[in-house]
KEKE-3310 file (N, C-alpha, C; in steps of 0.2 Angstrom, whole numbers, plus 5000, padded with zeros to 4 digits):
npx = (4926:4941:4945:4955:4960:4967:4972:4977:4987:4978:4981:4997:5006:5017:5015:5006:5013:5021:5033:5046:5040:5045:5049:5049:5038:5024:5008:4991:4984:4970:4963:4968:4962:4949:4951:4951:4940:4933:4938:4936:4921:4918:4924:4914:4905:4909:4916:4927:4941:4954:4967:4981:4993:5005:5017:5018:5011:5002:4998:4993:4982:4974:4968:4963:4953:4945:4941:4933:4920:4917:4904:4906:4908:4920:4936:4954:4968:4985:5000:5013:5032:5042:5053:5072:5078:5095:5100:5099:5105:5116:5128:5124:5133:5137:5126:5123:5133:5130:5120)
npy = (4934:4941:4949:4961:4968:4983:4988:5001:5002:5010:5027:5026:5027:5034:5040:5049:5058:5062:5056:5046:5027:5017:5000:4999:4995:5001:5004:5007:5024:5031:5038:5030:5019:5021:5024:5009:5004:5013:5008:4994:4994:4999:4989:4979:4971:4966:4950:4940:4930:4927:4936:4945:4951:4960:4955:4967:4976:4987:4984:4972:4976:4983:4977:4966:4974:4979:4967:4964:4970:4963:4954:4940:4927:4916:4921:4917:4922:4926:4928:4939:4939:4953:4961:4960:4971:4977:4969:4957:4942:4942:4935:4932:4940:4949:4956:4962:4972:4981:4986)
npz = (4935:4944:4958:4966:4980:4988:5002:5014:5030:5044:5052:5061:5075:5074:5062:5065:5072:5063:5059:5050:5047:5042:5045:5057:5072:5077:5086:5079:5080:5089:5078:5067:5070:5068:5053:5049:5053:5046:5032:5032:5032:5020:5012:5016:5008:4998:4990:4999:4996:5005:5014:5014:5022:5032:5047:5054:5066:5067:5053:5055:5064:5056:5048:5055:5062:5052:5044:5053:5051:5039:5032:5027:5033:5042:5036:5028:5035:5030:5034:5031:5033:5041:5029:5036:5030:5029:5038:5036:5032:5039:5055:5071:5079:5070:5068:5079:5081:5068:5073)
capx = (4932:4947:4944:4961:4958:4971:4970:4985:4985:4977:4986:5000:5009:5023:5011:5002:5021:5025:5040:5044:5040:5048:5048:5046:5033:5020:5004:4989:4981:4962:4961:4969:4957:4942:4952:4951:4934:4928:4937:4930:4913:4918:4921:4911:4900:4913:4919:4936:4943:4959:4969:4987:4994:5011:5016:5018:5006:4998:4993:4987:4976:4972:4966:4957:4946:4941:4937:4928:4915:4914:4900:4907:4912:4929:4941:4959:4974:4991:5003:5020:5037:5044:5062:5076:5086:5101:5102:5098:5112:5120:5126:5121:5139:5138:5120:5123:5139:5127:5116)
capy = (4938:4940:4957:4964:4975:4983:4994:5003:5002:5016:5031:5024:5032:5039:5046:5055:5062:5064:5051:5039:5022:5012:4992:5001:4990:5004:5003:5013:5028:5031:5039:5023:5013:5024:5023:5003:5001:5014:5004:4988:4995:5000:4982:4972:4966:4962:4943:4939:4925:4926:4940:4944:4956:4958:4955:4973:4977:4991:4981:4966:4980:4987:4970:4964:4979:4978:4961:4962:4973:4960:4948:4935:4923:4916:4923:4915:4929:4924:4934:4939:4941:4958:4959:4964:4974:4978:4963:4948:4937:4943:4933:4935:4946:4954:4959:4965:4976:4985:4989)
capz = (4935:4951:4961:4970:4985:4992:5010:5017:5037:5047:5055:5068:5081:5072:5055:5069:5074:5055:5058:5044:5051:5040:5046:5065:5074:5081:5084:5077:5084:5087:5072:5063:5071:5066:5048:5048:5053:5040:5027:5032:5029:5012:5007:5019:5002:4993:4990:5000:4998:5007:5016:5015:5029:5035:5052:5059:5074:5062:5048:5057:5067:5051:5045:5060:5062:5044:5043:5060:5047:5033:5036:5023:5037:5042:5030:5031:5035:5028:5036:5026:5039:5037:5031:5040:5025:5030:5043:5032:5031:5045:5061:5077:5081:5065:5069:5085:5078:5064:5078)
cpx = (4936:4945:4951:4960:4962:4967:4976:4982:4983:4984:4989:5003:5013:5020:5010:5009:5026:5033:5041:5046:5044:5047:5047:5041:5030:5014:4999:4986:4974:4960:4963:4964:4950:4943:4950:4943:4930:4929:4934:4923:4913:4918:4919:4906:4903:4916:4927:4937:4950:4963:4976:4990:5003:5011:5018:5010:5000:4993:4990:4981:4972:4965:4962:4951:4943:4939:4932:4921:4913:4909:4899:4910:4918:4931:4950:4963:4979:4996:5011:5025:5040:5053:5066:5080:5092:5103:5102:5105:5117:5119:5124:5126:5139:5131:5121:5130:5134:5123:5120)
cpy = (4941:4950:4955:4969:4976:4989:4994:5002:5009:5020:5027:5029:5039:5041:5051:5061:5064:5061:5046:5034:5018:5005:4992:4998:4995:5004:5008:5017:5028:5030:5033:5019:5013:5022:5017:5001:5006:5011:4998:4989:4995:4995:4976:4968:4964:4956:4942:4935:4923:4934:4940:4950:4953:4957:4958:4973:4982:4989:4977:4969:4979:4980:4966:4968:4979:4972:4959:4966:4971:4953:4940:4927:4921:4917:4921:4921:4926:4929:4931:4942:4948:4958:4963:4968:4972:4971:4957:4946:4937:4938:4936:4942:4950:4958:4966:4972:4982:4988:4996)
cpz = (4943:4952:4967:4976:4990:4996:5013:5025:5040:5050:5061:5070:5079:5066:5060:5069:5069:5055:5053:5049:5048:5042:5055:5066:5079:5080:5081:5082:5084:5081:5064:5063:5069:5058:5045:5050:5047:5032:5026:5030:5023:5009:5010:5016:4999:4995:4991:5002:5004:5010:5016:5020:5031:5042:5058:5062:5070:5057:5051:5061:5064:5048:5050:5060:5056:5043:5046:5055:5043:5037:5028:5027:5037:5035:5032:5029:5034:5029:5033:5032:5036:5037:5035:5038:5028:5033:5040:5031:5035:5051:5065:5080:5077:5066:5073:5084:5073:5067:5081)
residu = (UNK:UNK:UNK:UNK:UNK:UNK:UNK:UNK:UNK:UNK:UNK:UNK:UNK:UNK:UNK:UNK:UNK:UNK:UNK:UNK:UNK:UNK:UNK:UNK:UNK:UNK:UNK:UNK:UNK:UNK:UNK:UNK:UNK:UNK:UNK:UNK:UNK:UNK:UNK:UNK:UNK:UNK:UNK:UNK:UNK:UNK:UNK:UNK:UNK:UNK:UNK:UNK:UNK:UNK:UNK:UNK:UNK:UNK:UNK:UNK:UNK:UNK:UNK:UNK:UNK:UNK:UNK:UNK:UNK:UNK:UNK:UNK:UNK:UNK:UNK:UNK:UNK:UNK:UNK:UNK:UNK:UNK:UNK:UNK:UNK:UNK:UNK:UNK:UNK:UNK:UNK:UNK:UNK:UNK:UNK:UNK:UNK:UNK:UNK)
# end
């Protein structure tokens, strides 16, 4: 039977400031680091074949800290790029004007 584990990133700097983060790339706070390590401990004994994670630093940090708690050997991490939202498909000049 397959097992799907979902883990949200730990508290980010903007989460702590009660700011909507969206796709802005902000790091974890010390609390977020502790949350990631604690989450990793909770899944440490579960079998993990691969990890899928966004390229945002808060997600990357959470995944690496959580996996550091796992004793299952090397686990492949597959990164998924962050969507550009309303800027997708625009040329460089159009993108600059939209910003």
